N, C-alpha and C positions, 0 to 999 in steps of 0.2 A: 946753609941748613937752619930752618927755623926751630928755636928751641920749644920742647914741649913742656907745658905747665906740669908741676908736680901733682897737683890736684886740680881738677876742672869739674865743678858741680853744675849741671845743666837742667833747669826746670825741675827741681826736685819737688816732688809731691807725695806726702804720707797722708793716708786717710785710714782712720780706725773705724771698724765696724763691730758693733756688739749686737748680740741678739735683741731683738724687739726695740732696737733704737735706730735712729737715722743714722747714716754715716757722718763721722766727723773730720773735717779736713784739719789737721794739725800743722802741716807745712804745705804751702800753696805756692810752687813756682819759684823756688829759691835757686838762684845761680851766682856762683862766685868762681874765681881762680886764685890758686896760690901758686906762686913761682918758686923755684928752688931757692932756698935760703931765706924765703920770706916768712914771717910770723903774722898770723891772722888770729884775731879774736872775735867770736860771735858776741854782739851786744845787743840787748833789747830788754824789754819789760818782762817781767815775771809771766809765764804762761803764753810767750810768744812763738815758741817753738825752737828755741836754741838747742836744748838737751835732745829733742827729738830728731832734729837735723843731724846732730852728731852721731846718735845712736844708729840712724839710718845709713849714714855714710859707713860706719863700722860694722854694719851687718848684725847689731846687737839688738834689734827689736824682736819681740816675741814672734814666733813664726805663724801663729794664727791671729786673725782678727785685725790684720792691717794690710794695706796695699802701699807699696813703695814704687814709684815710677819716676823716670827721667833718666839722667846718665850722672854716674859718679866715675870719672875717669881718673884713675891714680897711675901715674906712670904710663899713660895711654892705654891702660886696661879697665874696662868698665866693671867696678866692683859690685854692681848690682846684678851682675850675670854669674857671679861665682856661687858656688854652694857653700853651705855652712863650713864643711871641711876645708873648702879652698880658702875661705876667709880666716879660718883658724891658723892656716899656714902663714898667713901675711900679718896678722895681728901681733903686735910685739917684736916683730922682726923689721917689717917695712913701714908699718903704720901703727899709731898708737893714739890713745886718748887719755886725757887727764880728767878724771871724774870730779864733779863738783862737791859730791858727797862720798869720798872714799871710805 
């Protein structure tokens, strides 16, 4: 039996759209895998999309003005397909995030 990764992010893209502005791509094709028991840190320059990547994975971006595409497989279920209520049921129990500015 092949083990399933705990988290498998595939081609994650986040585009913000504001009225009277061109769309802005904040995250462009991010992919990574986290195995059970592994610790991963997102590292990069200020403004490179680390926080937006994490917020997109957790389903915490505002519901309007953005588009999130790709796949975020957590325990083999695509988190991007869950409703807000479905994500609320998972946050804190199965998946969590430590905010940089709590």
